[in-house]
PyMOL CGO cylinders between C-alpha atoms (Angstrom):
from pymol import cmd
from pymol.cgo import CYLINDER

trace = [
    CYLINDER, 14.39, 30.31, -11.94, 12.19, 28.60, -14.52, 0.3, 1, 1, 1, 1, 1, 1,
    CYLINDER, 12.19, 28.60, -14.52, 8.46, 29.10, -14.51, 0.3, 1, 1, 1, 1, 1, 1,
    CYLINDER, 8.46, 29.10, -14.51, 5.67, 26.58, -14.87, 0.3, 1, 1, 1, 1, 1, 1,
    CYLINDER, 5.67, 26.58, -14.87, 5.10, 27.75, -18.44, 0.3, 1, 1, 1, 1, 1, 1,
    CYLINDER, 5.10, 27.75, -18.44, 8.62, 26.59, -19.31, 0.3, 1, 1, 1, 1, 1, 1,
    CYLINDER, 8.62, 26.59, -19.31, 7.79, 23.13, -17.94, 0.3, 1, 1, 1, 1, 1, 1,
    CYLINDER, 7.79, 23.13, -17.94, 4.29, 22.00, -18.92, 0.3, 1, 1, 1, 1, 1, 1,
    CYLINDER, 4.29, 22.00, -18.92, 5.04, 18.68, -17.23, 0.3, 1, 1, 1, 1, 1, 1,
    CYLINDER, 5.04, 18.68, -17.23, 4.92, 20.50, -13.89, 0.3, 1, 1, 1, 1, 1, 1,
    CYLINDER, 4.92, 20.50, -13.89, 1.26, 21.42, -14.42, 0.3, 1, 1, 1, 1, 1, 1,
    CYLINDER, 1.26, 21.42, -14.42, 0.47, 17.85, -15.46, 0.3, 1, 1, 1, 1, 1, 1,
    CYLINDER, 0.47, 17.85, -15.46, 2.27, 16.39, -12.43, 0.3, 1, 1, 1, 1, 1, 1,
    CYLINDER, 2.27, 16.39, -12.43, 0.40, 18.75, -10.10, 0.3, 1, 1, 1, 1, 1, 1,
    CYLINDER, 0.40, 18.75, -10.10, -2.92, 17.72, -11.70, 0.3, 1, 1, 1, 1, 1, 1,
    CYLINDER, -2.92, 17.72, -11.70, -2.07, 14.04, -11.12, 0.3, 1, 1, 1, 1, 1, 1,
    CYLINDER, -2.07, 14.04, -11.12, -1.14, 14.66, -7.48, 0.3, 1, 1, 1, 1, 1, 1,
    CYLINDER, -1.14, 14.66, -7.48, -4.31, 16.67, -6.89, 0.3, 1, 1, 1, 1, 1, 1,
    CYLINDER, -4.31, 16.67, -6.89, -6.39, 13.84, -8.37, 0.3, 1, 1, 1, 1, 1, 1,
    CYLINDER, -6.39, 13.84, -8.37, -4.81, 11.35, -5.98, 0.3, 1, 1, 1, 1, 1, 1,
    CYLINDER, -4.81, 11.35, -5.98, -4.89, 13.69, -2.97, 0.3, 1, 1, 1, 1, 1, 1,
    CYLINDER, -4.89, 13.69, -2.97, -8.37, 12.61, -1.84, 0.3, 1, 1, 1, 1, 1, 1,
    CYLINDER, -8.37, 12.61, -1.84, -8.64, 9.55, 0.47, 0.3, 1, 1, 1, 1, 1, 1,
    CYLINDER, -8.64, 9.55, 0.47, -11.61, 8.13, -1.43, 0.3, 1, 1, 1, 1, 1, 1,
    CYLINDER, -11.61, 8.13, -1.43, -9.94, 8.56, -4.82, 0.3, 1, 1, 1, 1, 1, 1,
    CYLINDER, -9.94, 8.56, -4.82, -6.70, 7.10, -3.45, 0.3, 1, 1, 1, 1, 1, 1,
    CYLINDER, -6.70, 7.10, -3.45, -8.60, 4.06, -2.13, 0.3, 1, 1, 1, 1, 1, 1,
    CYLINDER, -8.60, 4.06, -2.13, -10.46, 3.62, -5.43, 0.3, 1, 1, 1, 1, 1, 1,
    CYLINDER, -10.46, 3.62, -5.43, -7.25, 3.92, -7.43, 0.3, 1, 1, 1, 1, 1, 1,
    CYLINDER, -7.25, 3.92, -7.43, -5.37, 1.50, -5.17, 0.3, 1, 1, 1, 1, 1, 1,
    CYLINDER, -5.37, 1.50, -5.17, -8.16, -1.05, -5.59, 0.3, 1, 1, 1, 1, 1, 1,
    CYLINDER, -8.16, -1.05, -5.59, -8.12, -0.56, -9.36, 0.3, 1, 1, 1, 1, 1, 1,
    CYLINDER, -8.12, -0.56, -9.36, -4.41, -1.41, -9.44, 0.3, 1, 1, 1, 1, 1, 1,
    CYLINDER, -4.41, -1.41, -9.44, -5.46, -4.85, -8.15, 0.3, 1, 1, 1, 1, 1, 1,
    CYLINDER, -5.46, -4.85, -8.15, -7.89, -5.40, -11.03, 0.3, 1, 1, 1, 1, 1, 1,
    CYLINDER, -7.89, -5.40, -11.03, -10.86, -4.20, -12.99, 0.3, 1, 1, 1, 1, 1, 1,
    CYLINDER, -10.86, -4.20, -12.99, -14.02, -3.20, -11.08, 0.3, 1, 1, 1, 1, 1, 1,
    CYLINDER, -14.02, -3.20, -11.08, -17.52, -1.84, -11.85, 0.3, 1, 1, 1, 1, 1, 1,
    CYLINDER, -17.52, -1.84, -11.85, -18.72, 1.33, -10.13, 0.3, 1, 1, 1, 1, 1, 1,
    CYLINDER, -18.72, 1.33, -10.13, -21.06, -0.55, -7.78, 0.3, 1, 1, 1, 1, 1, 1,
    CYLINDER, -21.06, -0.55, -7.78, -18.24, -2.63, -6.38, 0.3, 1, 1, 1, 1, 1, 1,
    CYLINDER, -18.24, -2.63, -6.38, -16.11, 0.47, -5.86, 0.3, 1, 1, 1, 1, 1, 1,
    CYLINDER, -16.11, 0.47, -5.86, -19.04, 2.14, -4.09, 0.3, 1, 1, 1, 1, 1, 1,
    CYLINDER, -19.04, 2.14, -4.09, -19.29, -0.83, -1.71, 0.3, 1, 1, 1, 1, 1, 1,
    CYLINDER, -19.29, -0.83, -1.71, -15.55, -0.68, -1.07, 0.3, 1, 1, 1, 1, 1, 1,
    CYLINDER, -15.55, -0.68, -1.07, -15.58, 3.00, -0.16, 0.3, 1, 1, 1, 1, 1, 1,
    CYLINDER, -15.58, 3.00, -0.16, -19.01, 3.15, 1.46, 0.3, 1, 1, 1, 1, 1, 1,
    CYLINDER, -19.01, 3.15, 1.46, -19.90, 6.04, -0.84, 0.3, 1, 1, 1, 1, 1, 1,
    CYLINDER, -19.90, 6.04, -0.84, -22.88, 6.44, -3.14, 0.3, 1, 1, 1, 1, 1, 1,
    CYLINDER, -22.88, 6.44, -3.14, -22.51, 5.26, -6.73, 0.3, 1, 1, 1, 1, 1, 1,
    CYLINDER, -22.51, 5.26, -6.73, -22.95, 8.85, -7.97, 0.3, 1, 1, 1, 1, 1, 1,
    CYLINDER, -22.95, 8.85, -7.97, -20.12, 10.07, -5.74, 0.3, 1, 1, 1, 1, 1, 1,
    CYLINDER, -20.12, 10.07, -5.74, -17.84, 7.26, -6.91, 0.3, 1, 1, 1, 1, 1, 1,
    CYLINDER, -17.84, 7.26, -6.91, -18.68, 8.13, -10.52, 0.3, 1, 1, 1, 1, 1, 1,
    CYLINDER, -18.68, 8.13, -10.52, -17.58, 11.72, -9.86, 0.3, 1, 1, 1, 1, 1, 1,
    CYLINDER, -17.58, 11.72, -9.86, -14.31, 10.49, -8.35, 0.3, 1, 1, 1, 1, 1, 1,
    CYLINDER, -14.31, 10.49, -8.35, -13.74, 8.21, -11.34, 0.3, 1, 1, 1, 1, 1, 1,
    CYLINDER, -13.74, 8.21, -11.34, -14.37, 11.12, -13.71, 0.3, 1, 1, 1, 1, 1, 1,
    CYLINDER, -14.37, 11.12, -13.71, -11.68, 13.13, -11.92, 0.3, 1, 1, 1, 1, 1, 1,
    CYLINDER, -11.68, 13.13, -11.92, -9.25, 10.21, -12.08, 0.3, 1, 1, 1, 1, 1, 1,
    CYLINDER, -9.25, 10.21, -12.08, -10.06, 9.65, -15.76, 0.3, 1, 1, 1, 1, 1, 1,
    CYLINDER, -10.06, 9.65, -15.76, -9.43, 13.35, -16.54, 0.3, 1, 1, 1, 1, 1, 1,
    CYLINDER, -9.43, 13.35, -16.54, -6.02, 13.03, -14.87, 0.3, 1, 1, 1, 1, 1, 1,
    CYLINDER, -6.02, 13.03, -14.87, -5.28, 10.01, -17.06, 0.3, 1, 1, 1, 1, 1, 1,
    CYLINDER, -5.28, 10.01, -17.06, -5.03, 7.59, -14.14, 0.3, 1, 1, 1, 1, 1, 1,
    CYLINDER, -5.03, 7.59, -14.14, -8.05, 5.42, -14.97, 0.3, 1, 1, 1, 1, 1, 1,
    CYLINDER, -8.05, 5.42, -14.97, -9.35, 3.81, -18.13, 0.3, 1, 1, 1, 1, 1, 1,
    CYLINDER, -9.35, 3.81, -18.13, -12.64, 2.03, -18.74, 0.3, 1, 1, 1, 1, 1, 1,
    CYLINDER, -12.64, 2.03, -18.74, -14.44, -0.41, -20.97, 0.3, 1, 1, 1, 1, 1, 1,
    CYLINDER, -14.44, -0.41, -20.97, -18.14, -1.06, -21.50, 0.3, 1, 1, 1, 1, 1, 1,
    CYLINDER, -18.14, -1.06, -21.50, -19.69, -4.51, -21.35, 0.3, 1, 1, 1, 1, 1, 1,
    CYLINDER, -19.69, -4.51, -21.35, -23.41, -4.30, -22.03, 0.3, 1, 1, 1, 1, 1, 1,
    CYLINDER, -23.41, -4.30, -22.03, -24.81, -1.75, -19.59, 0.3, 1, 1, 1, 1, 1, 1,
    CYLINDER, -24.81, -1.75, -19.59, -21.88, -2.00, -17.18, 0.3, 1, 1, 1, 1, 1, 1,
    CYLINDER, -21.88, -2.00, -17.18, -18.70, 0.04, -17.27, 0.3, 1, 1, 1, 1, 1, 1,
    CYLINDER, -18.70, 0.04, -17.27, -15.57, -1.51, -15.83, 0.3, 1, 1, 1, 1, 1, 1,
    CYLINDER, -15.57, -1.51, -15.83, -12.69, 0.64, -14.62, 0.3, 1, 1, 1, 1, 1, 1,
    CYLINDER, -12.69, 0.64, -14.62, -9.01, -0.15, -14.19, 0.3, 1, 1, 1, 1, 1, 1,
    CYLINDER, -9.01, -0.15, -14.19, -5.79, 1.69, -13.45, 0.3, 1, 1, 1, 1, 1, 1,
    CYLINDER, -5.79, 1.69, -13.45, -4.35, 3.17, -16.63, 0.3, 1, 1, 1, 1, 1, 1,
    CYLINDER, -4.35, 3.17, -16.63, -1.08, 1.26, -16.28, 0.3, 1, 1, 1, 1, 1, 1,
    CYLINDER, -1.08, 1.26, -16.28, 1.69, 0.02, -14.04, 0.3, 1, 1, 1, 1, 1, 1,
    CYLINDER, 1.69, 0.02, -14.04, 2.88, 3.60, -13.58, 0.3, 1, 1, 1, 1, 1, 1,
    CYLINDER, 2.88, 3.60, -13.58, -0.26, 4.29, -11.51, 0.3, 1, 1, 1, 1, 1, 1,
    CYLINDER, -0.26, 4.29, -11.51, 0.60, 1.54, -9.04, 0.3, 1, 1, 1, 1, 1, 1,
    CYLINDER, 0.60, 1.54, -9.04, 4.19, 2.84, -8.92, 0.3, 1, 1, 1, 1, 1, 1,
    CYLINDER, 4.19, 2.84, -8.92, 2.89, 6.33, -8.09, 0.3, 1, 1, 1, 1, 1, 1,
    CYLINDER, 2.89, 6.33, -8.09, 0.75, 5.01, -5.23, 0.3, 1, 1, 1, 1, 1, 1,
    CYLINDER, 0.75, 5.01, -5.23, 3.54, 2.79, -3.91, 0.3, 1, 1, 1, 1, 1, 1,
    CYLINDER, 3.54, 2.79, -3.91, 5.90, 5.80, -3.95, 0.3, 1, 1, 1, 1, 1, 1,
    CYLINDER, 5.90, 5.80, -3.95, 3.32, 7.77, -1.99, 0.3, 1, 1, 1, 1, 1, 1,
    CYLINDER, 3.32, 7.77, -1.99, 3.10, 4.94, 0.56, 0.3, 1, 1, 1, 1, 1, 1,
    CYLINDER, 3.10, 4.94, 0.56, 6.90, 4.72, 0.82, 0.3, 1, 1, 1, 1, 1, 1,
    CYLINDER, 6.90, 4.72, 0.82, 7.17, 8.47, 1.31, 0.3, 1, 1, 1, 1, 1, 1,
    CYLINDER, 7.17, 8.47, 1.31, 4.47, 8.38, 3.98, 0.3, 1, 1, 1, 1, 1, 1,
    CYLINDER, 4.47, 8.38, 3.98, 6.23, 5.51, 5.74, 0.3, 1, 1, 1, 1, 1, 1,
    CYLINDER, 6.23, 5.51, 5.74, 9.54, 7.41, 5.63, 0.3, 1, 1, 1, 1, 1, 1,
    CYLINDER, 9.54, 7.41, 5.63, 7.73, 10.28, 7.31, 0.3, 1, 1, 1, 1, 1, 1,
    CYLINDER, 7.73, 10.28, 7.31, 6.42, 7.91, 10.00, 0.3, 1, 1, 1, 1, 1, 1,
    CYLINDER, 6.42, 7.91, 10.00, 2.99, 7.20, 8.56, 0.3, 1, 1, 1, 1, 1, 1,
    CYLINDER, 2.99, 7.20, 8.56, 1.16, 3.88, 8.39, 0.3, 1, 1, 1, 1, 1, 1,
    CYLINDER, 1.16, 3.88, 8.39, 1.78, 0.99, 5.98, 0.3, 1, 1, 1, 1, 1, 1,
    CYLINDER, 1.78, 0.99, 5.98, -0.12, 0.72, 2.65, 0.3, 1, 1, 1, 1, 1, 1,
    CYLINDER, -0.12, 0.72, 2.65, -2.58, -1.83, 4.07, 0.3, 1, 1, 1, 1, 1, 1,
    CYLINDER, -2.58, -1.83, 4.07, -3.15, 0.31, 7.18, 0.3, 1, 1, 1, 1, 1, 1,
    CYLINDER, -3.15, 0.31, 7.18, -3.63, 3.46, 5.11, 0.3, 1, 1, 1, 1, 1, 1,
    CYLINDER, -3.63, 3.46, 5.11, -6.15, 1.75, 2.82, 0.3, 1, 1, 1, 1, 1, 1,
    CYLINDER, -6.15, 1.75, 2.82, -8.04, 0.34, 5.81, 0.3, 1, 1, 1, 1, 1, 1,
    CYLINDER, -8.04, 0.34, 5.81, -8.00, 3.73, 7.56, 0.3, 1, 1, 1, 1, 1, 1,
    CYLINDER, -8.00, 3.73, 7.56, -9.25, 5.52, 4.46, 0.3, 1, 1, 1, 1, 1, 1,
    CYLINDER, -9.25, 5.52, 4.46, -11.99, 2.91, 4.03, 0.3, 1, 1, 1, 1, 1, 1,
    CYLINDER, -11.99, 2.91, 4.03, -13.10, 3.15, 7.66, 0.3, 1, 1, 1, 1, 1, 1,
    CYLINDER, -13.10, 3.15, 7.66, -13.05, 6.97, 7.56, 0.3, 1, 1, 1, 1, 1, 1,
    CYLINDER, -13.05, 6.97, 7.56, -15.21, 6.99, 4.46, 0.3, 1, 1, 1, 1, 1, 1,
    CYLINDER, -15.21, 6.99, 4.46, -17.65, 4.46, 5.94, 0.3, 1, 1, 1, 1, 1, 1,
    CYLINDER, -17.65, 4.46, 5.94, -17.82, 6.22, 9.32, 0.3, 1, 1, 1, 1, 1, 1,
    CYLINDER, -17.82, 6.22, 9.32, -18.25, 9.76, 8.00, 0.3, 1, 1, 1, 1, 1, 1,
    CYLINDER, -18.25, 9.76, 8.00, -22.01, 9.59, 7.26, 0.3, 1, 1, 1, 1, 1, 1,
    CYLINDER, -22.01, 9.59, 7.26, -22.74, 7.78, 10.56, 0.3, 1, 1, 1, 1, 1, 1,
    CYLINDER, -22.74, 7.78, 10.56, -20.68, 10.27, 12.58, 0.3, 1, 1, 1, 1, 1, 1,
    CYLINDER, -20.68, 10.27, 12.58, -22.34, 13.21, 10.87, 0.3, 1, 1, 1, 1, 1, 1,
    CYLINDER, -22.34, 13.21, 10.87, -25.76, 11.75, 11.62, 0.3, 1, 1, 1, 1, 1, 1,
    CYLINDER, -25.76, 11.75, 11.62, -24.82, 11.19, 15.27, 0.3, 1, 1, 1, 1, 1, 1,
    CYLINDER, -24.82, 11.19, 15.27, -23.65, 14.80, 15.65, 0.3, 1, 1, 1, 1, 1, 1,
    CYLINDER, -23.65, 14.80, 15.65, -26.75, 16.25, 14.01, 0.3, 1, 1, 1, 1, 1, 1,
    CYLINDER, -26.75, 16.25, 14.01, -29.64, 16.62, 16.43, 0.3, 1, 1, 1, 1, 1, 1,
    CYLINDER, -29.64, 16.62, 16.43, -32.83, 14.95, 15.36, 0.3, 1, 1, 1, 1, 1, 1,
    CYLINDER, -32.83, 14.95, 15.36, -35.36, 17.40, 13.99, 0.3, 1, 1, 1, 1, 1, 1,
    CYLINDER, -35.36, 17.40, 13.99, -38.58, 17.64, 15.88, 0.3, 1, 1, 1, 1, 1, 1,
    CYLINDER, -38.58, 17.64, 15.88, -41.75, 18.72, 14.24, 0.3, 1, 1, 1, 1, 1, 1,
    CYLINDER, -41.75, 18.72, 14.24, -43.47, 21.48, 16.08, 0.3, 1, 1, 1, 1, 1, 1,
    CYLINDER, -43.47, 21.48, 16.08, -47.19, 21.86, 15.80, 0.3, 1, 1, 1, 1, 1, 1,
    CYLINDER, -47.19, 21.86, 15.80, -48.16, 25.18, 14.23, 0.3, 1, 1, 1, 1, 1, 1,
    CYLINDER, -48.16, 25.18, 14.23, -49.38, 27.77, 16.68, 0.3, 1, 1, 1, 1, 1, 1,
    CYLINDER, -49.38, 27.77, 16.68, -52.91, 28.79, 15.84, 0.3, 1, 1, 1, 1, 1, 1,
    CYLINDER, -52.91, 28.79, 15.84, -54.24, 31.95, 17.25, 0.3, 1, 1, 1, 1, 1, 1,
    CYLINDER, -54.24, 31.95, 17.25, -57.84, 32.86, 17.33, 0.3, 1, 1, 1, 1, 1, 1,
    CYLINDER, -57.84, 32.86, 17.33, -58.22, 36.46, 16.26, 0.3, 1, 1, 1, 1, 1, 1,
    CYLINDER, -58.22, 36.46, 16.26, -60.84, 36.96, 19.00, 0.3, 1, 1, 1, 1, 1, 1,
    CYLINDER, -60.84, 36.96, 19.00, -58.67, 35.47, 21.77, 0.3, 1, 1, 1, 1, 1, 1,
    CYLINDER, -58.67, 35.47, 21.77, -56.96, 37.95, 24.03, 0.3, 1, 1, 1, 1, 1, 1,
    CYLINDER, -56.96, 37.95, 24.03, -53.20, 38.23, 23.55, 0.3, 1, 1, 1, 1, 1, 1,
    CYLINDER, -53.20, 38.23, 23.55, -50.86, 38.50, 26.49, 0.3, 1, 1, 1, 1, 1, 1,
    CYLINDER, -50.86, 38.50, 26.49, -49.60, 41.98, 27.22, 0.3, 1, 1, 1, 1, 1, 1,
    CYLINDER, -49.60, 41.98, 27.22, -45.98, 42.64, 26.29, 0.3, 1, 1, 1, 1, 1, 1,
    CYLINDER, -45.98, 42.64, 26.29, -43.67, 42.08, 29.22, 0.3, 1, 1, 1, 1, 1, 1,
    CYLINDER, -43.67, 42.08, 29.22, -46.27, 40.04, 31.12, 0.3, 1, 1, 1, 1, 1, 1,
]
cmd.load_cgo(trace, "trace")
């Protein structure tokens, strides 16, 4: 049996799959196969903060799936080539063969999950109440233990 060291392409393929294995990154990448977008527009699409989207784009760029260009102060991102779209389409076809949803359904589900996550987390977290500090007068009698 051959090891990973004998096939460096295996490590590269695993890195690509790991980069795509996040619903937000998958959604971003799918949108970038449709055309070039600035970070702000991708943040709106995913419902994530611009800083979080920038981190996702950095991961996709490291994997070689995204390229960028600067225009003034804006940076525009795009899929690195047609092979990226082919990778995502193959993932959709594989998911469908396994009984999963269609590409449009998967993108919509990923988008709604990303948008709902902060609201659901806020709903599950009890509101913090501010308690007034307890002030004790040193001269005031203290209750006896067990009373």
